[in-house]
C-alpha positions in Angstrom: -30.1 -56.3 53.0 -28.5 -55.0 56.2 -30.8 -53.1 58.6 -30.3 -50.6 61.4 -32.3 -49.0 64.2 -33.7 -45.5 63.7 -32.1 -43.5 66.5 -33.3 -44.6 69.9 -36.5 -46.2 68.5 -37.3 -49.9 68.1 -37.9 -49.3 64.3 -35.6 -51.4 62.2 -35.0 -50.0 58.7 -33.0 -51.2 55.7 -29.7 -49.5 55.0 -31.2 -48.4 51.7 -34.4 -46.4 51.6 -36.5 -46.0 48.4 -37.0 -42.3 47.6 -40.2 -41.6 45.6 -40.3 -38.0 44.6 -40.3 -38.9 40.9 -43.7 -40.7 41.3 -46.4 -38.7 39.7 -44.1 -36.5 37.6 -41.3 -38.5 36.0 -42.9 -41.9 36.8 -46.4 -43.2 36.2 -48.4 -45.1 38.7 -47.5 -48.5 37.2 -43.8 -47.5 37.1 -44.0 -46.5 40.7 -45.6 -49.8 41.7 -42.9 -51.7 39.7 -40.2 -49.8 41.6 -41.9 -50.5 45.0 -42.2 -54.2 44.1 -38.6 -54.5 43.1 -37.3 -52.7 46.1 -39.3 -55.0 48.4 -37.9 -58.0 46.5 -34.4 -56.8 47.2 -34.9 -56.5 50.9 -35.7 -52.8 51.2 -38.4 -52.2 53.8 -38.0 -48.4 54.0 -40.0 -46.0 51.8 -39.7 -42.2 52.0 -42.1 -39.6 50.6 -43.6 -36.2 51.4 -46.9 -34.4 51.2 -45.4 -31.9 48.7 -44.2 -34.6 46.2 -43.7 -35.1 43.3 -41.0 -32.6 42.2 -41.2 -30.1 40.6 -43.8 -29.1 43.1 -47.0 -28.1 41.3 -50.6 -27.6 42.4 -51.7 -30.0 39.7 -49.6 -32.9 41.0 -49.2 -32.3 44.7 -50.0 -35.4 46.7 -49.7 -37.8 43.7 -46.7 -39.5 45.1 -48.4 -40.4 48.3 -51.5 -41.5 46.3 -49.4 -43.9 44.2 -47.8 -45.4 47.3 -51.3 -45.7 48.8 -52.7 -47.7 45.9 -49.7 -50.0 46.2 -50.1 -50.3 49.9 -53.7 -51.3 49.4 -52.6 -54.1 47.1 -50.0 -55.2 49.6 -51.9 -54.7 52.8 -50.8 -58.0 54.2 -47.2 -56.7 54.2 -47.9 -53.3 55.8 -46.5 -54.3 59.2 -43.2 -55.2 57.5 -42.9 -51.8 55.7 -41.5 -48.7 57.3 -43.2 -45.7 55.8 -41.9 -42.2 56.1 -43.4 -39.0 54.9 -43.0 -35.3 55.6 -45.0 -32.2 56.4 -44.1 -29.1 54.4 -42.7 -26.1 56.4 -43.5 -22.4 55.7 -43.5 -21.5 52.0 -45.0 -18.5 50.3 -44.3 -20.3 47.0 -46.6 -23.3 47.5 -49.9 -21.6 48.1 -51.7 -24.8 47.1 -50.7 -26.5 50.4 -53.1 -25.2 53.0 -53.2 -21.8 51.4 -49.5 -21.3 51.9 -50.0 -21.1 55.6 -48.3 -24.4 56.2 -46.3 -23.7 59.3 -45.3 -26.4 61.8 -48.0 -25.7 64.4 -50.6 -28.0 65.7 -53.4 -27.1 63.2 -51.1 -27.5 60.2 -49.4 -30.7 61.3 -52.7 -32.4 62.2 -54.2 -31.4 58.9 -51.1 -32.7 57.0 -51.0 -36.0 58.9 -54.7 -36.7 58.2 -54.3 -35.8 54.5 -51.3 -38.0 54.2 -52.9 -41.0 55.9 -55.9 -40.7 53.5 -53.7 -40.6 50.4 -51.4 -43.4 51.7 -54.4 -45.5 52.6 -52.9 -46.5 55.9 -53.8 -46.1 59.6 -50.3 -45.0 60.7 -47.1 -43.4 59.6 -43.9 -45.0 60.9 -41.7 -41.9 60.6 -43.1 -38.4 60.4 -40.6 -35.8 59.4 -40.6 -32.0 59.3 -39.5 -31.2 55.7 -37.7 -28.0 56.7 -37.6 -25.8 59.8 -40.2 -23.2 60.7 -37.5 -20.8 61.7 -34.9 -19.0 59.5 -32.1 -21.5 59.0 -29.3 -21.9 56.3 -30.8 -24.6 54.1 -31.2 -25.5 50.4 -27.9 -24.1 49.2 -27.7 -21.1 51.6 -24.3 -21.7 53.1 -24.3 -19.2 56.0 -26.8 -18.2 58.6 -28.3 -14.8 57.9 -29.9 -13.0 60.9 -31.5 -10.4 58.6 -33.8 -13.2 57.3 -35.3 -13.7 60.8 -39.1 -14.2 60.8 -41.9 -15.2 63.1 -42.0 -19.0 63.6 -43.6 -21.8 65.5 -41.6 -22.7 68.7 -40.0 -26.1 68.6 -41.7 -27.0 71.9 -45.1 -26.5 70.3 -44.2 -28.7 67.3 -42.9 -31.5 69.6 -46.1 -31.3 71.7 -48.4 -32.1 68.7 -46.0 -34.8 67.5 -46.1 -36.3 70.9 -49.9 -36.3 70.9 -50.0 -37.9 67.5 -47.7 -40.7 68.8 -50.0 -41.3 71.7 -53.0 -41.4 69.3 -51.2 -44.0 67.1 -51.2 -41.9 64.0 -47.4 -41.8 63.9 -44.8 -44.0 65.5 -41.8 -41.6 65.6 -40.7 -38.3 64.3 -37.6 -36.7 62.7 -36.4 -33.5 61.1 -35.1 -32.7 57.7 -32.8 -30.0 56.3 -31.8 -29.2 59.9 -28.8 -27.8 61.6 -26.7 -28.9 64.6 -28.3 -26.2 66.7 -31.7 -27.5 65.6 -31.0 -31.1 66.5 -29.7 -30.0 69.9 -32.8 -27.8 70.5 -35.2 -30.6 69.6 -33.5 -32.9 72.1 -33.5 -30.2 74.8 -37.1 -29.3 74.4 -38.2 -33.0 74.3 -36.5 -33.6 77.6 -38.1 -30.5 79.1 -41.5 -31.7 78.0 -40.8 -35.4 78.9 -41.8 -36.1 75.3 -40.5 -38.6 72.7 -37.2 -37.5 71.1 -36.5 -37.2 67.4 -35.0 -40.3 65.9 -33.7 -39.1 62.6 -32.5 -36.2 60.4 -32.9 -36.3 56.7 -30.2 -34.0 55.1 -28.4 -33.9 51.8 -25.1 -35.9 51.9 -23.0 -36.8 48.9 -19.5 -36.4 47.5 -20.1 -32.7 46.6 -21.9 -31.9 49.8 -20.3 -33.3 53.0 -21.6 -30.5 55.2 -23.0 -33.0 57.6 -19.4 -33.7 58.7 -19.0 -30.2 60.0 -20.6 -30.7 63.4 -23.8 -32.4 62.7 -22.0 -35.8 62.7 -20.9 -35.3 66.3 -24.3 -33.9 67.4 -26.2 -36.9 65.9 -23.7 -39.4 67.2 -24.0 -38.2 70.8 -27.8 -37.7 70.7 -28.4 -41.0 68.8 -30.1 -39.4 65.8 -29.9 -41.4 62.5 -28.9 -39.6 59.3 -31.1 -40.4 56.3 -28.9 -39.2 53.5 -30.8 -37.7 50.5 -29.5 -36.8 47.1 -26.5 -39.2 47.2 -26.1 -38.6 43.5 -26.5 -34.8 43.7 -29.5 -34.6 41.5 -27.8 -36.9 38.9 -24.5 -34.9 38.7 -22.6 -37.8 40.3 -23.8 -40.3 37.8 -21.5 -38.7 35.3 -24.2 -38.3 32.7 -24.0 -34.5 32.6 -20.2 -34.8 32.5 -20.7 -36.8 29.3 -23.5 -34.7 27.9 -24.5 -31.4 29.4 -28.0 -31.8 27.8 -28.6 -35.3 29.1 -32.2 -36.1 30.1 -32.8 -35.6 33.8 -34.0 -33.2 36.6 -31.2 -30.7 35.9 -32.3 -30.3 32.3 -36.1 -30.9 32.4 -36.7 -28.7 35.4 -36.0 -24.9 35.5 -32.4 -24.0 36.5 -33.8 -22.2 39.6 -35.1 -25.5 41.1 -31.7 -26.5 42.4 -29.0 -24.0 41.5 -26.5 -25.4 43.9 -26.0 -28.5 41.8 -25.3 -26.5 38.6 -22.4 -24.5 40.0 -19.2 -24.6 38.0 -17.4 -26.1 40.9 -19.9 -28.9 41.2 -19.5 -29.7 37.5 -15.7 -29.8 38.0 -15.9 -32.0 41.1 -18.4 -34.4 39.3 -15.9 -34.6 36.4 -13.1 -35.5 38.7 -15.1 -38.1 40.6 -16.3 -39.7 37.4 -12.7 -39.9 36.1 -11.7 -41.5 39.4 -14.5 -44.1 39.2 -13.8 -45.0 35.6 -10.1 -45.3 36.2 -10.9 -47.9 38.9 -13.4 -50.0 36.9 -16.5 -48.4 38.5 -19.3 -46.3 37.2 -19.6 -42.8 38.7 -22.9 -43.9 40.4 -21.2 -46.9 42.0 -18.5 -44.7 43.4 -20.9 -42.1 44.8 -23.3 -44.6 46.3 -20.7 -47.0 47.7 -19.1 -44.0 49.4 -22.4 -43.1 51.1 -23.2 -46.7 51.9 -19.9 -47.0 53.7 -20.0 -43.9 55.9 -20.3 -44.7 59.6 -22.6 -41.7 60.2 -25.2 -42.6 57.6 -28.1 -44.7 59.0 -29.8 -45.2 55.6 -29.2 -43.8 52.2 -32.3 -42.6 50.2 -32.0 -43.6 46.5 -34.4 -42.6 43.7 -34.6 -43.7 40.1 -36.8 -43.3 37.1 -36.1 -46.7 35.6 -35.7 -50.2 37.1 -32.3 -50.5 35.4 -31.1 -47.4 37.4 -32.7 -48.8 40.6 -31.0 -52.1 40.2 -27.6 -50.4 39.7 -28.2 -48.2 42.7 -29.0 -51.1 45.0 -26.2 -53.3 43.6 -23.7 -50.6 44.5 -24.3 -51.6 48.2 -22.0 -54.6 47.5 -19.1 -52.4 46.1 -16.2 -52.0 48.5 -14.0 -48.9 47.9 -10.3 -49.6 48.3 -8.1 -47.4 50.5 -6.6 -46.0 47.3 -10.0 -45.0 46.0 -10.9 -43.4 49.3 -7.6 -41.5 49.2 -8.5 -40.3 45.7 -11.9 -39.1 47.0 -10.3 -37.2 49.9 -7.8 -35.6 47.5 -10.6 -34.2 45.3 -12.6 -33.2 48.4 -9.6 -31.3 49.7 -9.4 -29.0 46.6 -13.1 -28.9 45.8 -14.6 -28.7 49.3 -18.4 -29.1 49.4 -19.2 -27.2 46.3 -22.8 -28.5 46.4 -23.5 -27.3 50.0 
């Protein structure tokens, strides 16, 4: 498995990262451990999770994903130094009252509480990459396509957030930090404030990036290239839409049918369904599965540091990893660009 450096850090990660948000909801503890074992066997050293996982977020299950990873890490303690472990602190959310009473802003008190809780669940002394799951401030994320100033709200200054993260690095609780669901302005401001504070800089950004959501190419690609910030691409299969299974059967078993429609409405838009149908048709016409097409496209993008893949079965996980060896011909790339030109980022 190829590896790459996380931003300007010395942390070397595999080009594929194992996503774990199904652990504790769609996957049992034994299934989670089997996935982790298999990923490690295939050369994946990078594991991504979050304090709010699994999804759907519920009070009854919150933290289970980290707990399952923790019991696996305990069994594999001799390998801990070879594993790059990433997790996230939840940003402000009135909906998730079960996380610190819903007062989970990105200030010192909340970040410290979140780090300590994650370390306990993960049964480890340190986190390699600690990420801010979404901004404290008002920002256009999770399907909101445009910035709306009427949604402005009080928020924790980025400088305050960086200060506590810097302290946690000095204390050895985390090795580096990154952002998630962030904008080009946000990346630039994190860099500027870190320089003002003479503090460590962010090393990564975890944003959605897939065939139906290439918004990263609209300015964030240049920002991250020039500031040496690695993109960790999540949802490369657009919540399963790009596997083609919903094209074949609208009631196919998966997140889009077992979770409420309000969970991720951007991936159920009619334009996303049409784009998924066309990408599936392109893949099959060229002897590929829709998943292979979607993942091989992500794996080949110059601006993606590591692609986060998730699965509910080992068969799916194997196919997703195997797609790393698929090379897309210039003709297939041209076909992708043709579809993208007429159905531009419907999943943004």
